[in-house]
Structures are given as structure tokens and as C-alpha cells.
VEXDREN-2710 file (C-alpha; in Angstrom, 1 decimal):
% VEXDREN-2710
k/r/px/py/pz
1/MET/126.4/66.2/62.0
2/ASP/127.2/62.7/60.7
3/THR/130.3/62.5/58.5
4/PRO/129.2/61.5/55.1
5/LEU/130.0/57.8/54.1
6/PHE/132.4/58.6/51.2
7/GLU/134.4/61.1/53.5
8/MET/134.6/58.4/56.3
9/GLN/135.8/55.8/53.9
10/SER/138.3/58.1/52.6
11/LYS/139.8/58.8/55.8
12/ILE/139.9/55.3/56.8
13/LYS/141.7/54.4/53.5
14/ALA/144.3/57.1/53.8
15/LEU/145.0/56.1/57.5
16/ALA/145.3/52.4/56.6
17/LYS/147.9/53.2/53.9
18/ALA/149.7/55.4/56.5
19/ARG/149.7/52.4/58.9
20/ASN/150.5/49.9/56.2
21/ALA/147.3/48.2/57.2
22/ILE/145.2/45.7/55.4
23/ILE/141.5/45.8/56.0
24/LEU/139.5/42.3/55.8
25/ALA/135.8/42.0/55.7
26/HIS/133.8/38.8/56.4
27/ASN/131.1/38.1/53.8
28/TYR/128.4/38.7/56.4
29/GLN/129.7/42.3/57.2
30/PRO/127.5/45.3/56.4
31/PRO/127.8/46.6/52.7
32/GLU/129.7/49.9/53.7
33/ILE/132.2/47.6/55.3
34/GLN/132.5/45.1/52.5
35/ASP/132.8/48.2/50.3
36/LEU/135.7/49.4/52.4
37/ALA/137.8/46.4/52.6
38/ASP/140.8/45.4/50.6
39/LEU/139.7/41.6/50.9
40/CYS/136.3/40.0/51.5
41/GLY/135.7/36.3/52.1
42/ASP/135.4/33.5/54.6
43/SER/137.4/34.0/57.9
44/LEU/140.2/31.4/57.2
45/GLU/140.8/32.4/53.6
46/LEU/141.0/36.2/54.7
47/SER/143.7/35.2/57.6
48/ARG/145.6/33.2/55.0
49/LYS/145.8/35.8/52.4
50/ALA/146.6/38.7/54.8
51/ALA/149.5/36.6/56.0
52/GLN/151.0/36.5/52.7
53/THR/151.0/40.3/52.4
54/ASP/153.6/42.8/53.9
55/ALA/151.1/44.7/55.8
56/ASP/152.1/45.5/59.4
57/VAL/148.5/45.7/60.6
58/ILE/145.5/43.7/59.8
59/VAL/142.1/45.3/60.6
60/PHE/139.7/42.4/60.9
61/CYS/136.0/43.3/60.3
62/GLY/134.3/40.2/61.5
63/VAL/134.2/38.7/65.1
64/HIS/136.7/37.8/67.9
65/PHE/137.7/34.3/66.9
66/MET/138.5/35.4/63.2
67/ALA/140.8/38.1/64.6
68/GLU/142.5/35.2/66.8
69/THR/143.0/33.2/63.7
70/ALA/144.7/36.1/62.1
71/SER/146.9/36.6/65.1
72/ILE/147.7/32.7/65.0
73/LEU/148.8/32.9/61.4
74/SER/150.5/36.4/61.5
75/PRO/152.1/36.7/64.9
76/ASP/154.4/39.4/63.6
77/LYS/151.6/41.7/62.6
78/VAL/149.2/43.9/64.8
79/VAL/145.7/42.5/64.5
80/LEU/142.9/44.9/65.4
81/LEU/139.2/43.9/65.9
82/PRO/137.5/47.5/65.6
83/ASN/134.7/46.6/67.8
84/PRO/135.8/44.3/70.7
85/LYS/132.3/43.4/71.6
86/ALA/131.9/41.5/68.2
87/GLY/131.8/38.0/69.5
88/CYS/130.4/34.5/68.4
89/LEU/127.7/32.9/70.2
90/MET/128.8/29.3/68.7
91/ALA/132.5/29.9/69.6
92/ASP/131.3/31.0/73.2
93/MET/129.5/27.7/73.6
94/ILE/132.7/25.8/74.3
95/THR/135.8/26.5/76.4
96/ALA/139.2/24.7/76.5
97/GLU/138.5/23.6/80.2
98/ALA/135.2/22.0/79.1
99/LEU/136.7/20.5/75.9
100/GLN/139.5/18.8/78.1
101/LEU/137.0/17.3/80.3
102/LYS/135.3/15.7/77.1
103/ILE/138.6/14.6/75.9
104/ASP/139.2/12.8/79.0
105/SER/135.8/11.1/79.2
106/LEU/136.3/9.6/75.7
107/PRO/138.6/6.9/74.4
108/PRO/141.7/8.3/72.6
109/MET/140.6/9.7/69.4
110/PRO/141.2/12.7/67.0
111/VAL/139.6/16.1/67.8
112/VAL/138.4/17.9/64.7
113/THR/137.7/21.6/65.6
114/TYR/135.8/24.1/63.2
115/VAL/137.5/27.2/62.6
116/ASN/134.7/29.0/64.3
117/SER/136.2/28.5/67.7
118/THR/138.6/30.2/70.1
119/ALA/142.2/30.0/69.9
120/ASP/142.5/27.8/73.0
121/VAL/140.0/25.4/71.8
122/LYS/142.1/25.1/68.5
123/ALA/145.2/24.6/70.8
124/LEU/143.6/21.4/72.3
125/SER/142.5/20.0/68.9
126/THR/144.1/17.3/66.5
127/VAL/143.3/19.3/63.3
128/CYS/140.9/22.1/62.2
129/CYS/138.5/22.3/59.6
130/THR/136.0/24.8/57.7
131/SER/132.5/24.2/56.4
132/ALA/133.9/23.6/52.9
133/ASN/136.5/21.1/53.8
134/VAL/135.1/19.3/56.7
135/VAL/134.4/16.1/54.8
136/LYS/137.9/15.9/53.4
137/VAL/139.3/16.4/56.7
138/VAL/137.4/13.8/58.3
139/ASN/138.0/11.3/55.4
140/SER/141.7/12.0/55.8
141/LEU/142.0/10.8/59.3
142/ALA/142.7/7.0/59.8
143/ALA/140.5/6.7/62.8
144/ASP/136.9/5.8/62.3
145/GLU/135.8/7.5/65.4
146/MET/136.5/11.3/66.3
147/LEU/135.2/14.3/68.2
148/LEU/134.0/17.2/66.3
149/THR/133.4/20.7/68.0
150/PRO/131.8/22.9/68.5
151/ASP/129.2/22.7/65.7
152/ARG/126.7/19.8/66.1
153/ASN/125.2/20.5/62.8
154/LEU/128.5/20.5/60.9
155/ALA/129.3/17.3/62.8
156/GLN/126.1/15.5/61.6
157/TYR/126.7/16.8/58.1
158/ALA/130.2/15.3/58.1
159/ALA/129.0/12.0/59.5
160/ALA/126.3/11.6/57.0
161/ARG/128.8/12.0/54.3
162/THR/131.7/10.0/55.6
163/GLY/130.2/7.0/57.4
164/LYS/132.4/7.6/60.5
165/LYS/131.4/7.6/64.0
166/ILE/131.5/11.4/65.1
167/HIS/130.7/12.6/68.7
168/TYR/129.8/16.2/68.6
169/TRP/129.6/19.1/70.8
170/ASP/126.2/20.3/71.4
171/GLY/127.1/23.8/70.1
172/TYR/125.5/25.7/67.0
173/CYS/125.2/28.8/65.2
174/PRO/121.9/30.5/66.3
175/THR/121.5/32.3/63.0
176/HIS/121.4/29.2/61.0
177/GLU/119.6/27.4/63.7
178/TRP/116.8/29.7/63.2
179/LEU/116.0/28.3/59.8
180/THR/113.1/26.0/59.8
181/VAL/111.6/23.5/57.2
182/GLU/108.5/25.8/57.1
183/ASP/110.7/28.8/56.3
184/VAL/112.2/27.0/53.2
185/GLN/108.9/25.7/52.1
186/GLN/107.6/29.2/52.0
187/ALA/110.5/30.6/50.3
188/ARG/110.2/27.8/47.6
189/ALA/106.5/28.5/47.2
190/GLU/107.3/32.2/46.5
191/HIS/110.3/31.4/44.2
192/PRO/109.5/28.1/42.6
193/LYS/112.3/28.4/40.1
194/ALA/115.0/29.2/42.5
195/VAL/117.7/26.8/43.7
196/PHE/118.0/26.5/47.2
197/ILE/121.7/26.7/48.6
198/ALA/122.1/25.8/52.4
199/HIS/125.1/26.3/54.8
200/PRO/126.5/23.2/56.5
201/GLU/125.7/25.1/59.8
202/CYS/121.9/24.6/59.1
203/ARG/120.1/21.9/60.9
204/PRO/120.2/18.3/59.2
205/GLU/116.6/18.6/58.1
206/ILE/117.4/21.9/56.2
207/VAL/120.4/20.4/54.6
208/SER/118.4/17.5/53.3
209/LEU/116.1/19.8/51.5
210/ALA/118.9/21.7/49.8
211/ASP/119.7/21.5/46.1
212/VAL/123.2/22.6/46.9
213/VAL/125.3/22.6/50.3
214/ALA/128.2/25.0/50.5
215/SER/130.3/27.4/52.6
216/THR/129.9/31.3/51.9
217/SER/132.8/31.2/49.3
218/GLY/131.2/28.1/47.9
219/MET/127.9/29.7/47.5
220/LEU/129.5/32.7/45.6
221/ARG/131.4/30.3/43.4
222/HIS/128.4/28.3/42.7
223/ALA/126.2/31.2/41.9
224/ALA/128.8/32.5/39.4
225/GLN/129.1/29.3/37.6
226/ALA/125.4/28.1/37.6
227/LYS/123.2/28.5/34.5
228/GLU/120.1/29.0/36.9
229/ARG/119.0/32.7/37.5
230/GLU/117.4/32.3/40.8
231/PHE/118.7/31.3/44.3
232/ILE/117.3/31.0/47.8
233/ILE/120.3/31.6/50.1
234/GLY/120.2/29.6/53.3
235/THR/122.7/31.7/55.3
236/GLU/123.3/35.0/57.2
237/THR/121.7/37.5/55.1
238/GLY/124.8/39.7/54.8
239/LEU/125.9/37.4/51.9
240/LEU/123.2/38.7/49.7
241/TYR/125.2/41.7/49.1
242/PRO/128.3/40.2/47.5
243/LEU/126.0/37.8/45.7
244/ARG/124.0/40.4/44.1
245/ARG/127.2/42.6/43.5
246/ALA/128.9/39.8/41.5
247/ASN/125.9/38.4/39.8
248/PRO/123.7/41.6/38.8
249/ASP/121.9/39.7/36.2
250/LYS/120.6/37.0/38.7
251/GLN/118.2/37.0/41.6
252/PHE/118.9/36.1/45.2
253/TYR/116.4/35.7/48.0
254/PRO/117.0/35.2/51.7
255/ALA/115.7/31.7/52.9
256/ALA/114.3/33.7/55.8
257/ALA/114.9/37.5/56.6
258/LYS/115.4/36.6/60.3
259/MET/118.9/35.1/59.5
260/THR/120.7/38.2/60.7
261/CYS/123.7/37.9/63.0
262/LYS/123.8/40.9/65.4
263/ASN/127.4/40.4/66.2
264/MET/128.4/40.5/62.5
265/LYS/126.9/43.9/62.1
266/LYS/128.5/45.5/65.2
267/ILE/131.4/47.1/63.5
268/LYS/130.7/50.4/62.0
269/LEU/132.8/52.7/59.9
270/ALA/133.5/54.9/62.9
271/ASP/134.9/51.9/64.9
272/VAL/137.3/51.1/62.0
273/LEU/138.5/54.7/61.9
274/ARG/138.9/54.9/65.7
275/SER/140.8/51.5/65.7
276/LEU/143.1/52.8/63.2
277/GLU/143.5/56.2/64.8
278/THR/144.3/54.8/68.2
279/MET/145.4/51.4/67.4
280/SER/142.8/49.9/69.7
281/GLY/141.2/46.6/69.8
282/GLU/144.4/44.6/69.5
283/VAL/143.9/40.9/69.6
284/LYS/146.9/39.0/70.3
285/VAL/147.2/35.2/70.9
286/SER/150.1/34.0/73.5
287/GLU/152.6/31.9/72.2
288/GLU/151.7/28.9/74.5
289/ILE/148.3/28.9/72.9
290/ARG/149.2/30.0/69.2
291/VAL/151.8/27.3/68.6
292/PRO/149.6/24.2/69.2
293/ALA/146.6/26.2/67.4
294/LEU/148.8/26.7/64.6
295/ARG/149.8/23.3/64.3
296/ALA/146.0/22.2/64.2
297/VAL/145.4/24.9/61.4
298/GLU/148.7/23.8/59.3
299/LYS/147.5/20.2/59.5
300/MET/144.2/21.1/57.9
301/ILE/145.9/23.2/55.3
302/ALA/148.3/20.2/54.4
303/ILE/145.2/18.0/53.8
304/VAL/143.3/20.4/51.6
END
């Protein structure tokens, strides 16, 4: 017989307290994981907030690169990824070796790397960025030409808003890539009064259709402050849960129900419990990678 939900959550919370652990959940995680978490949000903001706590253990309910980022910012803490199989297809589209070859093939220029990347890729980068601050980061650089990895859609979004020449890696988030113009048109036909909010990881033709372009945290802020009552959400469907929870008087519709990331749904309550019981799933970035990766992250933080 399965353990009741509330009983499992109670066990996890008691064990987390005993371990002096903080539980983080990305905005795309399943509702029962978000309800369990001490903090929910974007990957980088979660890692930054966790680093400021006195927790000894960080349990990151997200995907592998997010746990790596937590390790980069909190080398003195134990970082656990409850299900080691939770990866990111976009982060897997670039390796440090391939990036080095690309860098060597181009004239000297800054390398801007999206935080949705592995630690060793960050370590080769000049500066990191998020979907929320990419334009500010690009504009902060004196160079008029740069390489942005690994998301081609984010790179094209930044290029269109900065006027700078941006070489891009041909990577993408499959979940956002699935959204088509036809999907958006259908959603708008079904909800003509709704505001369409798109994530910058969507393809350029989708971004051009949007009323608002924002990161997941940006979507949450916009929805809370907007006078409109209906919204079409162009990102992973997991964000609908915190949007509806925070704004019970407003309506939120997925731009397409197919925008669900399997990796973001891999962590179950049983995984979190097992991870805390056995301290399994540790993610630790070596110092030779962590130090240069931290430099790229800190340069971004100093800019924004």
C-alpha cells in the first residue's frame, strides 16, 4: 500500500530538519514537490538563496545542472539531486570539449553562457546569463561581437534586442521548441481576452507573437501585477501550478499542453525521502571546474 501523501511529506520534512537540510524546487516541478519545498523559483535564484542560509544540506528538486550550480555557489554544503537521472537535454547539447573547439575557431570574443549548462561549460565562459538578464549582460560587454551558448533561441532573442553580432551554439530546449505558431493561434482563438506570455527559450517566431516575454519568475511577477485576468502561458506546464496558486482570481491556460518536460517530472517524493535517508545523489563540482565557473557566475551577478 502506498504511503499517503501527507505522511510522506511529514517524514521528509522531519528528516530535512534533522539533517539541517533545505529543500529547493524549480517552478516546473510537480505540485507535490513544490508544496514540500522550502523555496520555489528559478534555478539560479534558488541556488543563490540557499547559499545564504546556514543549511548543511541542499536538496535540489530540479535537474542536474541546477544541482551543479548549487555546488558552485555552496562548496561547503552537501548538494543532493534526489533522482540522478533528471537531466537537461539542452545542457547535454554542448560539452566543454566542443565549446573549446568553437572558441578556437573564432576570433577572440566574450563567451556568454546561459545558466542552463554544465559546470565545465560555465568554466570556459566569460560570463553567465539567465533568461531574465541576458539582454543586460550582453549590453554590459564592450565587445560588439560574442558567442552565446547553448540556446540558439535565447541568443537570437538577445541579438534582436541589443544590435550586437551574436554567434550562437545550435542548442535548444525541446519543450519550448515544440511550441508552434499554430499552437499559439489556436490558444488565442480559444481565449481571445488572454495575454500571451512567452519564454525567451521559445523560437523567434513565437517570441514575436507574444504580448510579454519573460522568465518563469518574470511570468509570476507579471501575472501578479497585471490588471488583466486571463493569460496564455508559453513555457513548461509546471508553471501553471504556482501561477494559479498565487493568483486564484485569475485564469491561466497552457499555450500547448504538450509543453511538459519529462526530466522535470522525474523526481518523486519517494526519491526525496530516500535521498535524505541515505544521503545519496550527491553532486559535487571539483575545485578546478568550480573556481572558473564561479567567476563567470559572479561576473553576471556583479552586472545585474
